[in-house]
C-alpha positions in Angstrom: -86.4 25.5 32.8 -85.0 29.0 32.3 -86.0 29.9 35.9 -83.9 27.0 37.2 -81.0 28.1 35.1 -81.2 31.7 36.3 -81.5 30.5 39.9 -78.5 28.3 39.5 -76.5 31.2 38.0 -77.4 33.4 40.9 -76.5 30.8 43.4 -73.2 30.2 41.6 -72.4 33.9 41.7 -73.2 34.1 45.4 -71.0 31.2 46.1 -68.2 32.7 43.9 -68.4 36.1 45.6 -68.5 34.4 49.1 -65.2 32.8 48.2 -63.4 36.2 48.2 -62.9 38.4 51.2 -60.5 41.2 52.2 -58.4 41.7 55.3 -57.7 45.3 56.4 -54.2 46.8 57.0 -52.7 45.9 60.4 -55.2 43.1 60.8 -54.9 39.3 60.5 -57.8 36.9 59.8 -58.1 33.3 61.2 -59.6 30.8 58.7 -61.0 27.5 59.9 -62.1 24.5 57.8 -64.8 22.4 59.3 -64.0 24.0 62.7 -60.3 23.3 62.6 -57.6 25.9 62.2 -56.7 26.1 58.5 -54.6 29.3 58.0 -53.8 32.9 58.9 -54.6 35.4 56.2 -52.8 38.8 56.1 -54.0 42.1 54.7 -55.3 42.1 51.1 -57.7 40.2 48.9 -58.0 36.5 50.1 -59.8 33.4 48.8 -61.5 30.6 50.8 -63.4 27.5 49.9 -67.1 28.3 49.9 -69.2 26.4 52.4 -66.0 24.7 53.7 -63.9 27.5 55.1 -65.0 30.2 57.4 -63.5 33.2 59.1 -63.2 32.4 62.7 -62.1 35.8 63.7 -59.8 38.8 63.2 -57.1 40.2 65.4 -55.6 43.6 65.2 -51.8 44.0 64.9 -51.8 47.6 66.2 -50.3 48.6 69.5 -53.0 48.6 72.1 -53.1 50.2 75.5 -54.8 49.0 78.7 -55.2 51.4 81.7 -55.3 49.6 85.1 -56.3 51.3 88.3 -54.8 49.7 91.4 -55.3 50.6 95.1 -52.6 49.4 97.5 -50.8 50.3 100.7 -47.2 51.6 101.1 -44.7 50.6 103.7 -45.7 53.5 106.0 -49.4 52.4 105.9 -50.6 55.0 103.4 -53.2 53.9 100.8 -52.5 55.1 97.3 -54.3 54.7 94.0 -52.0 54.1 91.1 -52.8 54.2 87.4 -50.7 51.8 85.2 -50.8 52.1 81.4 -49.7 48.9 79.6 -48.9 49.1 75.9 -48.9 45.7 74.2 -49.1 44.1 70.7 -49.7 40.7 69.2 -46.5 39.2 67.9 -46.6 38.4 64.2 -45.1 35.0 64.7 -47.6 34.1 67.4 -50.9 35.1 66.0 -52.2 31.5 66.5 -51.3 31.5 70.2 -52.8 35.0 70.7 -56.1 33.9 69.2 -56.5 30.4 70.6 -54.7 30.3 73.9 -56.0 33.5 75.5 -59.6 34.3 75.5 -59.4 37.7 77.4 -56.0 39.3 77.3 -57.1 42.5 79.1 -58.2 40.5 82.1 -54.9 38.5 82.1 -52.8 41.7 81.9 -54.9 43.3 84.7 -54.3 40.4 87.0 -50.5 40.5 86.5 -50.5 44.3 87.0 -52.4 43.9 90.3 -50.1 41.2 91.5 -46.9 43.0 90.7 -48.0 46.4 92.1 -49.2 44.9 95.3 -45.9 43.0 95.6 -43.6 46.0 94.9 -45.3 49.1 96.5 -45.7 47.7 100.1 -41.9 47.5 100.2 -41.6 51.3 99.7 -42.5 54.4 101.7 -44.8 56.9 100.1 -42.0 59.3 99.2 -40.1 56.5 97.6 -43.1 55.4 95.6 -43.0 58.8 93.8 -39.2 58.6 93.3 -39.0 55.0 92.2 -42.1 54.8 90.0 -39.9 53.9 87.1 -38.6 50.9 89.0 -42.2 49.8 89.6 -43.0 50.2 85.9 -39.9 48.1 85.0 -41.0 45.3 87.4 -44.5 45.3 85.9 -43.1 45.1 82.3 -40.7 42.2 83.3 -43.5 40.2 84.9 -45.8 40.8 82.0 -43.2 39.8 79.4 -42.5 36.6 81.1 -46.2 35.7 81.2 -47.7 37.2 78.1 -45.0 36.1 75.6 -46.3 32.6 76.1 -49.7 33.7 74.8 -48.3 35.5 71.8 -48.4 39.0 73.2 -45.4 41.4 73.4 -45.2 44.1 76.0 -44.1 47.4 74.5 -44.1 49.6 77.6 -45.5 49.7 81.1 -46.0 53.2 82.6 -47.0 54.4 86.1 -49.0 57.5 84.9 -50.6 58.5 88.2 -50.0 58.1 92.0 -52.9 59.5 94.1 -52.6 59.2 97.9 -55.5 59.9 100.2 -56.7 63.6 100.3 -55.7 64.0 104.0 -52.2 62.6 103.2 -51.8 65.1 100.2 -52.8 68.0 102.5 -50.3 66.9 105.1 -47.6 66.7 102.4 -48.5 70.1 101.1 -48.2 71.6 104.6 -44.8 70.0 105.1 -43.6 71.4 101.8 -45.0 74.8 102.6 -43.4 74.8 106.1 -40.0 73.8 104.6 -40.2 76.6 102.0 -41.2 79.1 104.7 -38.1 78.0 106.7 -35.8 78.5 103.7 -37.4 81.9 103.0 -36.9 82.9 106.6 -33.3 81.9 106.4 -32.8 84.0 103.3 -34.6 86.9 104.9 -32.3 86.7 107.9 -29.2 86.6 105.8 -30.4 89.6 103.8 -31.1 91.5 107.0 -27.6 90.6 108.3 -26.0 91.9 105.1 -28.0 95.1 105.3 -27.0 95.7 108.9 -23.3 95.0 108.1 -23.4 97.2 105.1 -25.1 100.0 107.1 -22.5 99.6 109.9 -19.6 99.8 107.4 -21.2 102.9 105.8 -21.6 104.6 109.1 -18.1 103.7 110.2 -16.7 105.1 106.9 -18.9 108.2 107.2 -17.6 108.9 110.8 -14.1 108.3 109.7 -14.4 110.8 107.0 -16.2 113.2 109.3 -13.4 112.9 111.8 -10.8 113.4 109.2 -12.6 116.4 107.9 -12.9 117.9 111.4 -9.2 117.3 112.1 -8.3 118.9 108.8 -10.6 121.8 109.7 -9.1 122.3 113.1 -5.6 122.0 111.7 -6.3 124.8 109.2 -8.0 126.9 111.9 -5.0 126.5 114.1 -2.7 127.4 111.2 -4.8 130.5 110.5 -4.7 131.5 114.1 -1.0 131.1 114.2 -0.6 133.3 111.1 -2.9 135.9 112.6 -1.0 136.0 115.9 2.3 136.3 113.9 0.9 139.2 111.9 -0.4 141.0 115.0 2.9 140.6 116.7 4.7 142.3 113.9 2.5 145.5 114.5 3.3 145.6 118.2 0.5 143.5 119.7 1.7 140.8 122.1 0.4 137.2 122.1 -2.2 137.7 124.9 -3.7 140.7 123.2 -3.7 139.0 119.8 -5.5 135.9 121.2 -8.1 138.1 122.8 -8.6 140.1 119.7 -9.1 137.0 117.6 -11.7 135.6 120.0 -13.6 138.9 119.9 -13.5 138.8 116.0 -14.7 135.2 115.9 -17.5 136.2 118.4 -18.8 138.8 116.0 -18.3 136.6 112.9 -20.5 134.0 114.6 -23.2 136.6 115.3 -23.1 137.7 111.7 -23.4 134.1 110.4 -26.3 133.4 112.6 -28.1 136.6 111.5 -27.7 135.5 107.8 -29.7 132.3 108.4 -33.5 132.8 108.1 -34.5 129.8 110.3 -32.2 130.7 113.2 -33.2 132.4 116.4 -30.7 135.0 117.7 -30.9 136.5 121.1 -28.7 139.6 121.7 -28.0 140.6 125.2 -27.9 144.3 126.1 -24.4 145.7 125.2 -22.6 148.8 124.3 -19.3 149.6 122.6 -17.7 149.9 126.0 -18.7 146.4 126.9 -16.8 145.0 123.9 -13.7 146.9 125.1 -14.3 145.5 128.6 -14.6 142.0 127.2 -11.3 142.5 125.3 -9.6 143.7 128.5 -11.0 140.8 130.5 -9.8 138.3 127.9 -6.3 139.8 127.9 -6.3 139.7 131.7 -7.5 136.1 131.6 -4.8 135.0 129.1 -2.1 136.9 131.1 -3.2 135.2 134.4 -3.3 131.8 132.7 0.2 132.3 131.3 1.4 133.4 134.8 -0.1 130.3 136.4 1.6 128.2 133.8 4.9 129.7 134.6 4.4 129.4 138.3 3.5 125.7 137.9 6.6 125.1 135.9 8.8 126.8 138.5 7.1 124.8 141.3 7.7 121.5 139.4 11.4 122.4 139.0 11.8 123.3 142.7 10.1 119.9 143.6 12.5 118.0 141.3 15.5 119.8 142.9 14.4 118.9 146.4 13.9 115.2 145.4 17.5 115.1 144.0 18.9 116.6 147.1 17.0 114.1 149.3 18.2 111.2 147.3 21.8 112.3 147.7 
């Protein structure tokens, strides 16, 4: 008799303990009674009728992500592989629909993603697919929301996370990009070379201008010095021709002296004697005198020619 009582007590305890169950955070439990939906139990300690109620299943209330890989063709006949990430969640007010109406939500979402991508991408060229991937994601989310809300699922976000054309197409795109960059680099190099040439030409022009100005100033000072020298020599009784010849001889020997002071210069001295210097001076004086006489004769001839022209005109 005592064994029966103990057995009944144990059975009673088992039944009592089976009446309690817990539901984890961010989870909902579906309770059925004799195979019919009875209630939805939220997180915490819950109670059910033993041998009558059963937990039909549990659903997570967390945000879930499904990655879908789609291969499709663009408007310019390029095949691309796209990876679409869909983030979805079961709506709190539609747990019943999410559990009973849709057996495989991942397959349903995948079908809608395939349908939307293969409807949108063929309208675009390959370059536009990269530029307008956000528009494709928005279209996917719009289509999924319209379809999945009916089944108790909310679409949080749809993202186009990868666009992968064929390897040959990627190589061609890289070559085009490299050629374009080389073209830009060549243009910049040409512009830099043009700037260098212009700057060099300006520098050379400025250098020559300054050299010319320096040469003109130098000659002006030399002429002034020669004029002063001739004036001084005239005061001591030396006429202009003799003074000019003397200055030339002096400059000749100054030049020889300057050349001799330079270590790297080669100086060739022709045979000469003191009398030759005197002869050179006499020759220069004679040359200057003859040149002056020729000048005077030419002036006189020009005047006579002008007089004859005036007479002939009268």
